[in-house]
N, C-alpha and C positions, 0 to 999 in steps of 0.2 A: 292077564298073566299069559305069557307065551308058552308054547309047548316045550321049547328048548330049556327054559328055566325050571320047569317042573319035571323034566325028564332026568335031570342030573342034580338032585339036591345035595349030594355029597360034594360035588364039584363047587357048588355055591358056598358051602361051608369052608372048604379049603381056600377059595378065592377071598372070602371075607377075612379069614385068619391071616392070609398073606397081606392084604391091604392094611389090616390092623397092625401087623408087625412092621410094615414099612412106615406107617404113620408114627409109631412109637420110636422107631429108629430115627426118623426125621426130627422129632422133638428132642431126642437125646443129643443128636449132632448139633442142633441149633443151640441148646443150652451149653454144651461143651465149648462151642465156639464163643459164645457170649462170655462165659467164664474166662476163657483164654484171652479175650480182648482186654478185660479189666484187670487181669493179673500180669499182663505184659508190662515189664518195666522199660522196655525199649521204645514204647509208643508214648507220645505225649497225650495230653488231655484232648486236644482237638482231633488228633488222629483216631483216638479211641471213640470219640463221639461220631466221627464220620463213618468208621467201620460199623459201629452199632446201628446207625441210621440206615446205612446201605443194606445191612442184613435184615433189619426189621421191615423196610419198605419194599425191597426187592429180594425176598428170601432165597429163592432158588439160585439166582445168578450171584447174589451176595455171598452165599455159603460156598458156592463153587469157586468164586474168585478168591475168597479168603483162604480156602484150602490150598489153592494153587500158589497164591502169593506168600502165605505165611504158614503153610503146613509143616515145614522144617522147624520153624520157631515153636510151633505147638509141641512138637516132639522134644525139643530142647527144654522147654518149660516143664514138661511132664518128667523128663529125666532128672532135671535139677531138683524138682520137688521130691521125687523118690529118693534121691541121694541125701537130701536134707532130712527126710523122715528116717532114713537108715542111720544117719549120724546121731540124730536125737535118740533113737531107740538104743543104739550101742552105748551112748553116754549114760542113759538111764540104767541100762543093765549093769554097766561097770560101777556106777554109783551105788546101785542096790547090792551088788555082790561085794563091793569093797567095805560096806558098813557092816561090821560084825557086832554082835551083842557082847556085853561084858563077860557073860558066862563062857562064850566061845573063846574069847581072848584068854581068860583065866585057865581054861582047860588046855589051851596050847602052851601057856607058860608052865603049867604043872607037868605037862608031858616033856617039855624041854628040860625041866629041872630033874625029872626022874631019869632021863637019858644021860644026864650029866653035861648037857650042852651049856647050861647056865648054872651059876652058883646060887646058894640060898640067898645071899645078899642081893644079887641081881634079880632074883625072883621076887623078893620083898619090894624092891624099888619099882619094878614093872607092875606088880600087883597094886601098889599104892597109886600109880599113874592111872591104871585102868579103873580103879574104884573111885578116884577123884573126878574122872571125866564124866 
């Protein structure tokens, strides 16, 4: 054990934490790129296989080349996925908000009848439609 390593134990802890953080970051970037390779619709099967092999066998250079060559496409894929999720969420919310219970519809009809917006006959017809559904 050297004198320098025992003189600054806190520095060793910080250095170990930094190396661990960089290692986790590296794994995250590697997985992110592999996922992007396989979800790219603009790449054919052979191109996907070549990118994957390039990244697996020469990881540092492969990742850097992929980020330089296809970094913009990665952003486009992420933006398209976010927009699609937003559309699906909005459609779900509109569908959930649009479906009312029979009791809510009857309450609205009763309110319209009390205010004189619809007649008793119209109320009876609409009530029959709501109850039959």
